[in-house]
C-alpha positions as a Markdown table, in Angstrom:
| # | Residue | x | y | z |
|---|---|---|---|---|
| 1 | Met | 84.0 | 43.5 | 45.4 |
| 2 | Asn | 84.0 | 40.9 | 48.1 |
| 3 | Leu | 80.5 | 40.4 | 49.6 |
| 4 | Met | 82.2 | 39.8 | 53.0 |
| 5 | Asn | 82.9 | 43.6 | 53.0 |
| 6 | Ile | 79.3 | 44.5 | 53.5 |
| 7 | Lys | 78.2 | 41.8 | 55.9 |
| 8 | Pro | 77.3 | 42.9 | 59.5 |
| 9 | Leu | 80.0 | 42.7 | 62.1 |
| 10 | Lys | 77.9 | 40.4 | 64.3 |
| 11 | Lys | 75.5 | 37.5 | 63.7 |
| 12 | Phe | 71.8 | 38.5 | 63.4 |
| 13 | Lys | 69.7 | 37.8 | 66.5 |
| 14 | Pro | 65.9 | 37.7 | 65.6 |
| 15 | Val | 63.7 | 40.2 | 67.6 |
| 16 | Lys | 66.7 | 41.4 | 69.6 |
| 17 | Asp | 68.4 | 43.0 | 66.5 |
| 18 | Arg | 66.4 | 45.5 | 64.5 |
| 19 | Ile | 65.9 | 45.0 | 60.8 |
| 20 | His | 66.2 | 48.5 | 59.4 |
| 21 | Tyr | 64.5 | 49.7 | 56.3 |
| 22 | Gly | 67.8 | 51.1 | 55.0 |
| 23 | Gly | 71.1 | 52.6 | 56.0 |
| 24 | Ala | 74.6 | 53.4 | 54.7 |
| 25 | Val | 76.8 | 50.4 | 53.8 |
| 26 | Ile | 80.4 | 51.6 | 54.1 |
| 27 | Thr | 83.8 | 50.0 | 54.6 |
| 28 | Asn | 87.3 | 51.2 | 55.4 |
| 29 | Lys | 87.6 | 52.3 | 51.7 |
| 30 | Glu | 85.1 | 55.2 | 52.3 |
| 31 | Ile | 86.8 | 56.1 | 55.6 |
| 32 | Ser | 90.2 | 56.2 | 53.9 |
| 33 | Ala | 88.9 | 58.3 | 51.1 |
| 34 | Leu | 87.5 | 60.8 | 53.7 |
| 35 | Leu | 90.8 | 61.0 | 55.6 |
| 36 | Ala | 92.8 | 61.4 | 52.4 |
| 37 | Thr | 90.6 | 64.2 | 51.2 |
| 38 | Ile | 91.0 | 66.1 | 54.5 |
| 39 | Asn | 94.7 | 65.6 | 54.5 |
| 40 | Glu | 95.2 | 66.5 | 50.9 |
| 41 | Asn | 95.2 | 70.2 | 51.6 |
| 42 | Gly | 95.8 | 70.2 | 55.3 |
| 43 | Gly | 92.1 | 70.6 | 56.1 |
| 44 | Phe | 92.2 | 74.1 | 54.7 |
| 45 | Asn | 89.0 | 74.0 | 52.6 |
| 46 | Trp | 86.3 | 71.3 | 52.6 |
| 47 | Thr | 84.0 | 72.8 | 50.0 |
| 48 | Val | 83.3 | 70.8 | 46.8 |
| 49 | Gly | 86.2 | 71.0 | 44.3 |
| 50 | Lys | 88.4 | 68.5 | 42.4 |
| 51 | Lys | 86.8 | 65.4 | 43.8 |
| 52 | Gly | 83.4 | 66.9 | 43.2 |
| 53 | Ser | 84.2 | 67.5 | 39.5 |
| 54 | Glu | 85.5 | 63.9 | 39.3 |
| 55 | Phe | 82.4 | 62.5 | 40.8 |
| 56 | Glu | 80.2 | 64.6 | 38.5 |
| 57 | Lys | 82.1 | 63.3 | 35.4 |
| 58 | Ala | 81.7 | 59.7 | 36.6 |
| 59 | Leu | 78.0 | 60.1 | 37.2 |
| 60 | Ala | 77.6 | 61.7 | 33.7 |
| 61 | Lys | 79.4 | 58.7 | 32.1 |
| 62 | Tyr | 77.2 | 56.3 | 34.0 |
| 63 | Thr | 73.9 | 58.0 | 33.1 |
| 64 | Gly | 74.6 | 59.1 | 29.6 |
| 65 | His | 73.8 | 62.8 | 30.4 |
| 66 | Lys | 76.3 | 65.5 | 29.4 |
| 67 | His | 76.0 | 67.5 | 32.6 |
| 68 | Val | 75.8 | 66.7 | 36.3 |
| 69 | Ile | 75.4 | 69.1 | 39.2 |
| 70 | Phe | 76.3 | 67.5 | 42.5 |
| 71 | Thr | 74.3 | 69.1 | 45.4 |
| 72 | Asn | 73.6 | 68.7 | 49.1 |
| 73 | Ser | 70.4 | 66.6 | 48.7 |
| 74 | Gly | 67.9 | 65.2 | 46.2 |
| 75 | Ser | 65.3 | 67.7 | 47.5 |
| 76 | Ser | 67.7 | 70.5 | 46.6 |
| 77 | Gly | 68.2 | 68.9 | 43.2 |
| 78 | Leu | 64.5 | 69.0 | 42.5 |
| 79 | Leu | 64.3 | 72.7 | 43.4 |
| 80 | Leu | 67.4 | 73.5 | 41.3 |
| 81 | Ser | 65.8 | 71.6 | 38.3 |
| 82 | Leu | 62.6 | 73.6 | 38.5 |
| 83 | Leu | 64.3 | 76.9 | 38.9 |
| 84 | Ala | 66.7 | 76.1 | 36.0 |
| 85 | Leu | 63.7 | 75.6 | 33.7 |
| 86 | Asp | 63.0 | 79.3 | 34.1 |
| 87 | Leu | 59.3 | 78.9 | 33.3 |
| 88 | Pro | 56.8 | 81.8 | 33.4 |
| 89 | Lys | 55.5 | 82.5 | 36.9 |
| 90 | Asn | 52.5 | 80.2 | 37.8 |
| 91 | Ser | 53.2 | 77.7 | 35.1 |
| 92 | Leu | 51.5 | 74.4 | 35.6 |
| 93 | Val | 53.7 | 71.5 | 36.6 |
| 94 | Val | 52.2 | 68.0 | 36.9 |
| 95 | Leu | 53.2 | 65.5 | 39.5 |
| 96 | Pro | 51.6 | 62.4 | 41.1 |
| 97 | Ala | 49.6 | 62.5 | 44.3 |
| 98 | Thr | 51.8 | 59.7 | 45.6 |
| 99 | Thr | 55.0 | 61.5 | 46.0 |
| 100 | Phe | 57.7 | 62.8 | 48.4 |
| 101 | Pro | 56.7 | 66.1 | 49.8 |
| 102 | Thr | 59.7 | 68.1 | 48.6 |
| 103 | Ala | 58.8 | 67.3 | 45.0 |
| 104 | Phe | 55.5 | 69.1 | 45.7 |
| 105 | Ser | 57.0 | 72.0 | 47.7 |
| 106 | Ser | 59.8 | 72.6 | 45.1 |
| 107 | Val | 57.1 | 73.4 | 42.5 |
| 108 | Ile | 55.7 | 76.0 | 44.7 |
| 109 | Tyr | 59.0 | 77.5 | 45.9 |
| 110 | Ala | 60.0 | 77.8 | 42.2 |
| 111 | Gly | 57.0 | 80.0 | 41.6 |
| 112 | Tyr | 54.9 | 77.5 | 39.7 |
| 113 | Lys | 51.5 | 75.8 | 40.3 |
| 114 | Pro | 51.4 | 72.0 | 41.1 |
| 115 | Leu | 48.7 | 70.0 | 39.3 |
| 116 | Val | 48.3 | 66.7 | 41.0 |
| 117 | Val | 47.1 | 63.5 | 39.2 |
| 118 | Asp | 46.3 | 60.1 | 40.5 |
| 119 | Ser | 48.7 | 57.1 | 40.8 |
| 120 | Lys | 48.3 | 53.4 | 40.0 |
| 121 | Val | 47.7 | 51.0 | 42.8 |
| 122 | Glu | 49.6 | 48.3 | 40.9 |
| 123 | Thr | 52.8 | 50.3 | 40.8 |
| 124 | Phe | 52.3 | 53.2 | 43.2 |
| 125 | Asn | 53.6 | 55.4 | 40.3 |
| 126 | Ile | 51.9 | 58.2 | 38.2 |
| 127 | Asp | 49.0 | 57.0 | 36.1 |
| 128 | Glu | 49.8 | 57.8 | 32.5 |
| 129 | Lys | 46.1 | 57.8 | 31.6 |
| 130 | Glu | 45.4 | 60.4 | 34.2 |
| 131 | Leu | 48.4 | 62.4 | 32.9 |
| 132 | Glu | 46.9 | 62.3 | 29.4 |
| 133 | Lys | 43.6 | 63.6 | 30.8 |
| 134 | Ala | 45.5 | 66.5 | 32.5 |
| 135 | Phe | 47.2 | 67.4 | 29.2 |
| 136 | Arg | 43.8 | 67.4 | 27.4 |
| 137 | Lys | 42.3 | 69.7 | 30.0 |
| 138 | His | 45.4 | 71.9 | 30.4 |
| 139 | Pro | 47.4 | 71.7 | 27.2 |
| 140 | Asn | 49.7 | 74.5 | 28.5 |
| 141 | Ile | 51.3 | 72.3 | 31.1 |
| 142 | Lys | 55.0 | 73.2 | 31.1 |
| 143 | Ala | 56.6 | 70.3 | 32.9 |
| 144 | Val | 55.9 | 66.8 | 34.4 |
| 145 | Ile | 57.6 | 65.3 | 37.4 |
| 146 | Ala | 57.5 | 61.5 | 37.2 |
| 147 | Val | 58.4 | 60.0 | 40.6 |
| 148 | Asn | 60.1 | 56.6 | 41.0 |
| 149 | Ile | 58.4 | 55.3 | 44.1 |
| 150 | Ala | 60.7 | 53.0 | 46.0 |
| 151 | Gly | 62.8 | 52.7 | 42.9 |
| 152 | Asn | 59.9 | 51.5 | 40.7 |
| 153 | Ile | 60.1 | 53.1 | 37.3 |
| 154 | Pro | 56.9 | 54.7 | 35.8 |
| 155 | Asn | 55.8 | 54.0 | 32.2 |
| 156 | Leu | 58.3 | 56.4 | 30.7 |
| 157 | Val | 57.5 | 55.4 | 27.1 |
| 158 | Ala | 53.9 | 56.7 | 27.5 |
| 159 | Ile | 54.9 | 59.7 | 29.6 |
| 160 | Arg | 57.7 | 60.7 | 27.2 |
| 161 | Lys | 55.3 | 60.5 | 24.3 |
| 162 | Leu | 52.9 | 62.9 | 26.0 |
| 163 | Thr | 55.5 | 65.4 | 27.1 |
| 164 | Lys | 56.9 | 65.5 | 23.5 |
| 165 | Lys | 53.4 | 65.9 | 22.0 |
| 166 | Tyr | 52.6 | 68.8 | 24.3 |
| 167 | Glu | 56.1 | 70.3 | 24.2 |
| 168 | Ser | 56.5 | 69.9 | 28.0 |
| 169 | Lys | 59.7 | 69.1 | 29.9 |
| 170 | Leu | 60.0 | 65.8 | 31.7 |
| 171 | Ile | 61.7 | 65.7 | 35.1 |
| 172 | Leu | 62.4 | 62.3 | 36.6 |
| 173 | Asp | 62.5 | 62.3 | 40.4 |
| 174 | Asn | 64.7 | 59.2 | 40.7 |
| 175 | Cys | 65.8 | 59.9 | 44.3 |
| 176 | Asp | 64.9 | 56.3 | 45.2 |
| 177 | Gly | 66.1 | 54.5 | 42.2 |
| 178 | Phe | 69.6 | 55.4 | 41.1 |
| 179 | Gly | 71.0 | 52.4 | 39.0 |
| 180 | Gly | 67.6 | 51.7 | 37.4 |
| 181 | Val | 67.4 | 50.7 | 33.7 |
| 182 | Tyr | 64.5 | 51.3 | 31.3 |
| 183 | Asp | 64.4 | 49.9 | 27.8 |
| 184 | Asn | 68.1 | 48.9 | 28.2 |
| 185 | Lys | 69.1 | 52.5 | 28.9 |
| 186 | Pro | 70.0 | 54.3 | 32.2 |
| 187 | Val | 66.7 | 55.6 | 33.5 |
| 188 | Glu | 68.0 | 59.1 | 33.9 |
| 189 | Ser | 68.8 | 59.3 | 30.1 |
| 190 | Leu | 65.1 | 59.2 | 29.2 |
| 191 | Ala | 64.2 | 62.5 | 30.9 |
| 192 | Asp | 65.1 | 66.1 | 30.1 |
| 193 | Ile | 66.2 | 66.4 | 33.7 |
| 194 | Ala | 66.7 | 63.7 | 36.3 |
| 195 | Val | 67.4 | 64.0 | 40.0 |
| 196 | Thr | 68.7 | 61.5 | 42.5 |
| 197 | Ser | 69.5 | 61.4 | 46.2 |
| 198 | Phe | 72.6 | 60.0 | 47.9 |
| 199 | His | 70.9 | 60.0 | 51.4 |
| 200 | Ala | 72.3 | 57.2 | 53.7 |
| 201 | Ala | 69.2 | 55.0 | 53.0 |
| 202 | His | 69.5 | 55.2 | 49.2 |
| 203 | Ile | 71.2 | 53.1 | 46.6 |
| 204 | Ile | 74.7 | 54.7 | 47.0 |
| 205 | Thr | 75.4 | 57.3 | 49.6 |
| 206 | Thr | 77.4 | 60.4 | 50.3 |
| 207 | Gly | 75.8 | 60.6 | 53.8 |
| 208 | Glu | 73.5 | 63.3 | 52.5 |
| 209 | Gly | 73.6 | 64.6 | 48.9 |
| 210 | Gly | 72.0 | 64.5 | 45.5 |
| 211 | Ala | 72.6 | 65.3 | 41.8 |
| 212 | Val | 70.9 | 66.9 | 38.8 |
| 213 | Phe | 71.4 | 65.2 | 35.4 |
| 214 | Thr | 70.7 | 66.9 | 32.1 |
| 215 | Ser | 72.1 | 67.2 | 28.6 |
| 216 | Asp | 70.9 | 70.8 | 28.2 |
| 217 | Gly | 73.8 | 73.1 | 28.8 |
| 218 | Val | 71.6 | 76.1 | 29.5 |
| 219 | Ile | 69.7 | 74.3 | 32.2 |
| 220 | Ala | 72.9 | 72.9 | 33.7 |
| 221 | Asn | 74.5 | 76.3 | 33.9 |
| 222 | Arg | 71.4 | 77.8 | 35.6 |
| 223 | Ala | 71.2 | 74.9 | 38.1 |
| 224 | Arg | 74.8 | 75.5 | 39.0 |
| 225 | Gln | 74.3 | 79.2 | 39.4 |
| 226 | Tyr | 71.3 | 78.7 | 41.7 |
| 227 | Arg | 73.3 | 76.1 | 43.7 |
| 228 | Asp | 76.4 | 78.4 | 44.1 |
| 229 | Trp | 74.9 | 81.6 | 45.7 |
| 230 | Gly | 73.5 | 82.8 | 42.3 |
| 231 | Arg | 76.9 | 83.7 | 41.0 |
| 232 | Glu | 77.6 | 83.9 | 37.2 |
| 233 | Asp | 80.4 | 81.3 | 37.3 |
| 234 | Gly | 83.1 | 79.9 | 39.6 |
| 235 | Asp | 86.1 | 81.5 | 38.0 |
| 236 | Asp | 87.7 | 84.9 | 37.9 |
| 237 | Ala | 87.2 | 85.7 | 34.3 |
| 238 | Pro | 85.7 | 89.2 | 33.7 |
| 239 | Thr | 81.9 | 89.4 | 33.7 |
| 240 | Gln | 79.9 | 90.2 | 30.7 |
| 241 | Leu | 76.9 | 91.4 | 32.8 |
| 242 | Ala | 75.8 | 95.0 | 32.3 |
| 243 | Gly | 76.2 | 97.5 | 35.2 |
| 244 | Leu | 79.4 | 96.0 | 36.6 |
| 245 | Pro | 83.0 | 97.1 | 36.0 |
| 246 | Ser | 84.5 | 95.3 | 32.9 |
| 247 | Asp | 87.2 | 93.7 | 35.1 |
| 248 | Tyr | 84.8 | 92.4 | 37.7 |
| 249 | Pro | 85.1 | 88.6 | 38.3 |
| 250 | Arg | 82.3 | 86.3 | 37.4 |
| 251 | Arg | 82.8 | 84.6 | 40.7 |
| 252 | Tyr | 81.3 | 87.7 | 42.4 |
| 253 | Ser | 78.7 | 88.7 | 39.8 |
| 254 | Tyr | 75.1 | 87.6 | 40.5 |
| 255 | Pro | 72.6 | 87.2 | 37.7 |
| 256 | Val | 70.0 | 85.1 | 39.7 |
| 257 | Leu | 68.7 | 84.9 | 43.3 |
| 258 | Gly | 70.6 | 81.8 | 44.4 |
| 259 | Phe | 71.3 | 79.7 | 47.5 |
| 260 | Asn | 74.2 | 77.8 | 49.0 |
| 261 | Leu | 73.2 | 74.2 | 48.2 |
| 262 | Lys | 76.7 | 72.9 | 47.6 |
| 263 | Pro | 77.9 | 69.6 | 49.0 |
| 264 | Leu | 81.3 | 68.9 | 50.6 |
| 265 | Glu | 84.4 | 67.6 | 48.9 |
| 266 | Leu | 84.4 | 64.9 | 51.5 |
| 267 | Gln | 81.0 | 63.7 | 50.2 |
| 268 | Ala | 82.3 | 63.5 | 46.7 |
| 269 | Ala | 85.2 | 61.4 | 47.9 |
| 270 | Val | 82.8 | 58.9 | 49.5 |
| 271 | Gly | 80.6 | 59.0 | 46.4 |
| 272 | Leu | 83.5 | 57.9 | 44.1 |
| 273 | Val | 84.0 | 54.8 | 46.2 |
| 274 | Gln | 80.3 | 54.0 | 46.5 |
| 275 | Leu | 79.8 | 54.3 | 42.7 |
| 276 | Lys | 82.2 | 51.4 | 42.2 |
| 277 | Lys | 79.9 | 49.3 | 44.4 |
| 278 | Leu | 76.7 | 50.2 | 42.6 |
| 279 | Glu | 76.3 | 47.0 | 40.6 |
| 280 | Ile | 76.9 | 44.7 | 43.6 |
| 281 | Phe | 74.4 | 46.8 | 45.7 |
| 282 | Lys | 71.9 | 46.5 | 42.9 |
| 283 | Lys | 72.4 | 42.7 | 42.7 |
| 284 | Ile | 71.8 | 42.3 | 46.4 |
| 285 | Arg | 68.7 | 44.6 | 46.3 |
| 286 | Thr | 67.3 | 42.7 | 43.4 |
| 287 | Asn | 67.8 | 39.3 | 45.0 |
| 288 | Asn | 66.2 | 40.6 | 48.3 |
| 289 | Phe | 63.3 | 42.0 | 46.3 |
| 290 | Lys | 62.7 | 38.6 | 44.6 |
| 291 | Glu | 62.8 | 36.8 | 48.0 |
| 292 | Leu | 60.3 | 39.2 | 49.6 |
| 293 | His | 58.1 | 39.1 | 46.6 |
| 294 | Arg | 58.0 | 35.3 | 46.9 |
| 295 | Ile | 57.2 | 35.5 | 50.6 |
| 296 | Phe | 54.4 | 38.0 | 50.4 |
| 297 | Ser | 52.9 | 36.4 | 47.3 |
| 298 | Lys | 52.1 | 33.3 | 49.3 |
| 299 | Tyr | 49.2 | 35.2 | 50.8 |
| 300 | Pro | 47.3 | 37.0 | 48.0 |
| 301 | Asn | 44.3 | 37.4 | 50.2 |
| 302 | Leu | 46.3 | 39.7 | 52.4 |
| 303 | Phe | 49.1 | 41.3 | 50.4 |
| 304 | Lys | 49.7 | 42.5 | 46.9 |
| 305 | Pro | 53.3 | 43.4 | 46.0 |
| 306 | Val | 53.7 | 46.1 | 43.4 |
| 307 | Arg | 54.6 | 45.2 | 39.9 |
| 308 | Ala | 57.3 | 46.7 | 37.6 |
| 309 | Glu | 56.5 | 48.2 | 34.2 |
| 310 | Glu | 57.4 | 46.3 | 31.1 |
| 311 | Lys | 60.9 | 47.1 | 29.8 |
| 312 | Ser | 62.0 | 48.3 | 33.3 |
| 313 | Glu | 64.7 | 47.0 | 35.5 |
| 314 | Pro | 64.4 | 48.9 | 38.8 |
| 315 | Cys | 67.1 | 49.3 | 41.3 |
| 316 | Trp | 64.8 | 48.8 | 44.3 |
| 317 | Phe | 65.1 | 51.1 | 47.2 |
| 318 | Ser | 62.6 | 49.1 | 49.3 |
| 319 | Phe | 59.9 | 46.5 | 49.0 |
| 320 | Pro | 56.5 | 48.2 | 48.5 |
| 321 | Ile | 53.3 | 46.2 | 49.2 |
| 322 | Phe | 49.6 | 46.9 | 49.2 |
| 323 | Ile | 47.7 | 45.4 | 52.1 |
| 324 | His | 44.1 | 44.3 | 51.8 |
| 325 | Gly | 41.8 | 42.0 | 53.8 |
| 326 | Val | 43.4 | 43.2 | 57.1 |
| 327 | Pro | 44.1 | 46.6 | 58.6 |
| 328 | Lys | 47.5 | 47.9 | 57.8 |
| 329 | Ser | 48.1 | 48.8 | 61.4 |
| 330 | Asp | 47.8 | 45.1 | 62.3 |
| 331 | Leu | 50.8 | 44.2 | 60.2 |
| 332 | Val | 52.8 | 47.3 | 61.2 |
| 333 | Asn | 52.3 | 46.6 | 64.9 |
| 334 | Tyr | 53.1 | 42.9 | 64.5 |
| 335 | Phe | 56.3 | 43.7 | 62.6 |
| 336 | Ala | 57.2 | 46.3 | 65.3 |
| 337 | Lys | 56.9 | 43.7 | 68.0 |
| 338 | Asn | 59.4 | 41.6 | 66.0 |
| 339 | Asn | 61.7 | 44.6 | 65.6 |
| 340 | Ile | 61.1 | 44.9 | 61.8 |
| 341 | Glu | 61.0 | 48.5 | 60.6 |
| 342 | Thr | 58.2 | 49.6 | 58.2 |
| 343 | Arg | 57.4 | 52.9 | 56.5 |
| 344 | Pro | 54.4 | 54.3 | 54.8 |
| 345 | Ile | 54.6 | 55.2 | 51.1 |
| 346 | Phe | 55.8 | 58.7 | 51.7 |
| 347 | Ala | 52.9 | 61.2 | 51.5 |
| 348 | Gly | 50.6 | 58.5 | 50.2 |
| 349 | Asn | 48.2 | 61.1 | 48.8 |
| 350 | Ile | 49.7 | 64.6 | 49.0 |
| 351 | Leu | 46.2 | 66.1 | 48.8 |
| 352 | Ser | 45.3 | 64.6 | 52.2 |
| 353 | His | 48.1 | 66.6 | 53.9 |
| 354 | Pro | 47.7 | 70.3 | 55.0 |
| 355 | Ile | 50.0 | 71.4 | 52.2 |
| 356 | Gly | 47.8 | 69.7 | 49.6 |
| 357 | Asn | 45.4 | 72.7 | 49.6 |
| 358 | Lys | 48.0 | 74.6 | 47.6 |
| 359 | Ala | 47.5 | 72.4 | 44.6 |
| 360 | Lys | 45.2 | 72.0 | 41.6 |
| 361 | Ser | 44.2 | 68.4 | 41.1 |
| 362 | Leu | 42.5 | 66.2 | 38.6 |
| 363 | Gly | 39.8 | 64.9 | 41.0 |
| 364 | Thr | 40.4 | 63.5 | 44.5 |
| 365 | Cys | 43.0 | 60.9 | 43.4 |
| 366 | Pro | 41.2 | 57.8 | 44.9 |
| 367 | Asn | 44.0 | 55.3 | 44.1 |
| 368 | Ser | 46.5 | 57.4 | 45.9 |
| 369 | Ser | 44.1 | 57.5 | 48.9 |
| 370 | Lys | 44.2 | 53.7 | 48.8 |
| 371 | Val | 48.0 | 53.9 | 48.9 |
| 372 | Leu | 47.8 | 56.3 | 51.8 |
| 373 | Arg | 45.6 | 53.9 | 53.8 |
| 374 | Asn | 47.0 | 50.5 | 52.7 |
| 375 | Gly | 50.5 | 51.1 | 51.2 |
| 376 | Leu | 53.7 | 50.1 | 53.1 |
| 377 | Phe | 57.3 | 49.3 | 52.5 |
| 378 | Ile | 60.0 | 47.3 | 54.3 |
| 379 | Gly | 63.7 | 47.3 | 53.7 |
| 380 | Leu | 65.8 | 45.3 | 51.3 |
| 381 | Ser | 69.1 | 47.1 | 51.4 |
| 382 | Pro | 72.4 | 45.3 | 51.4 |
| 383 | Arg | 72.2 | 45.4 | 55.2 |
| 384 | Thr | 69.2 | 43.0 | 54.9 |
| 385 | Thr | 71.0 | 39.6 | 55.1 |
| 386 | Pro | 69.7 | 36.1 | 54.2 |
| 387 | Asp | 69.1 | 35.4 | 57.9 |
| 388 | Met | 67.0 | 38.6 | 58.2 |
| 389 | Ile | 65.0 | 37.5 | 55.1 |
| 390 | Lys | 64.3 | 34.1 | 56.7 |
| 391 | Phe | 63.1 | 35.8 | 59.9 |
| 392 | Ile | 60.8 | 38.1 | 57.9 |
| 393 | Glu | 59.4 | 35.1 | 56.2 |
| 394 | Lys | 58.7 | 33.4 | 59.5 |
| 395 | Thr | 57.1 | 36.6 | 60.8 |
| 396 | Val | 54.9 | 36.9 | 57.7 |
| 397 | Asp | 53.9 | 33.2 | 58.0 |
| 398 | Asn | 53.0 | 33.6 | 61.6 |
| 399 | Phe | 51.0 | 36.8 | 60.9 |
| 400 | Ala | 49.1 | 35.1 | 58.1 |
| 401 | Gln | 48.2 | 32.1 | 60.2 |
| 402 | Lys | 46.7 | 34.3 | 62.9 |
| 403 | Gln | 44.3 | 35.9 | 60.4 |
């Protein structure tokens, strides 16, 4: 792929032009794929179909999982994953306090109980030592959601060891980090179930969208049933369910209380084009991460960039930093004056939000509270050009000199 295809249409003008934290990077190839899909059947039906199946197969091949369920968002993917586990009501599901809110809410909507543990300031990810304490206190934990914050990969070796020991399922919330590698394997392949997002700001995009990855056929079938209105299957073969006529089609037989969480065929068409660009996107993100790490590391008295775990090769969604020695709002406001977008680290500490009172927790999660107060990320997507990186460096230097 020619890098010229993803450069902006106009030259960057510092302060006047906004440096966004993310955003879709598309070319005429995606637009052509959209139009071709609409024209293929005269615009008669846009629901996910042939292109969707093709996209799912390509994603399965990339991640090493046998089954992929393409859905309308990463948040829906998390809900489908938890429902597909079919755990007893009120089962304990562990997740980190530093998380995206829909990982937390999906546990509750699935009928389970969230058990929140602390994160590590160094990585912003789940603390495997706190997870081990949770298992010792509650050996009946049924599932663990490990969250890749900003694409950073948790210590999956330690987490996987614990989930196997206690016969618990591991769900990887990889909405931020599609394309990440851990121990020379696609990161999704190390979890029982993995979920990613194809939101416009993420690594590859279908506008909105997400996917569930698993090699368990039973889990995959349930997830698809919950996605597709709760129906038994998508074909017209006769149902085997009791209470219905023997010739009744499986397409209209409903064994579970489902939803309509399907994506569009148009989204799959875009996804197939984007997937071919994944490696170049990852290369640009990695280079931007290294540059931003160099810039912020010049001032250790003010900033502490997060570190990656050993054996991990993240596909970075953004550049996360921990700010100390100066109020975070000072940096946020200074960046805003220079038209550089920033974002907090999602919920920071989910226990600090009104919905947090619905959780059990292993203490108050003080590290996550530090992330809440002092954590921040800025963009490093392929939209972030070398000229923008130079301006960010100049802005950081000026800010540091004022302190």
